[in-house]
N, C-alpha and C positions, 0 to 999 in steps of 0.2 A: 794428821787429821784431827779435827776438833771433837770434843766430847759430843757436841750437838749433832754432828754428822754421823758419828758412831751410833748414837741412840736412834737417830732417824733410820739409817739403813739396816741396823740390826733388827729394828721393829718391822721394817718392810720384809726382810727375808724370813723372819720367823712367822709373819702373817701369811706369806706365800706357802711356806712349808705346812702351816696349819691347814690352809685351804685344801691343799693337795692330799694331805693325810685323811681329812674328814671326808672329802669327796670320793676317795678311793675305796672306802668301805672295806678295808683290809684288816680290821681289828686293832688299828693303832689310834682309834678315836680319842682315848684318854690322853695319850701323848700329844695328839693334835690340839685338843682343848687346853692342855698345859702350855703349849706354844702360843695359843691365842692369848692366854693370860700374860705370859712373858712379853709378847708383842705389845699388848695394851699398856703395860707398865713402861716399856721402853719408849713407845711413841707418846705416851702421856707425859713422861719426863721431858722429852724433846719439845712437846707443845707448851709445857709450862715455861721452860727456859726461853723459848722463842716467842712467848706471849700469844700463842694461838689458842685462845681459851675455848673456842667452839670445838676444836679437835680434842682438847683436853677433856671436855665434858663427854664427848663421844667415847673416849677411851674408858671412862668409868663403866659405860654400858657394855663395851667389849670385854672388859675384865670380869664383869658380872656374868656374862655369857660363858666365858671360859670356866669360871667356877661352877656354874650350873651344869655345864657340859661334863666336867670331870665327875661331879657328884652323881649325875644321872647314869653315867656309864660304869661307875664302880659297883 
């Protein structure tokens, strides 16, 4: 499997886990927002390598949301 596919699917699965953790409201929000940040980095790298610059820009905002989420929950 290529690095691009690994980055893409790792980002997808971490984003799904983030969504479920935050939506569940079970006390794992900090971990969930950390996963959002990790997902944004992964998908951002994938977007950069694949020249999907609109998605890359969007990942900067998702990464910022992950940082804000962690800071606010700590």
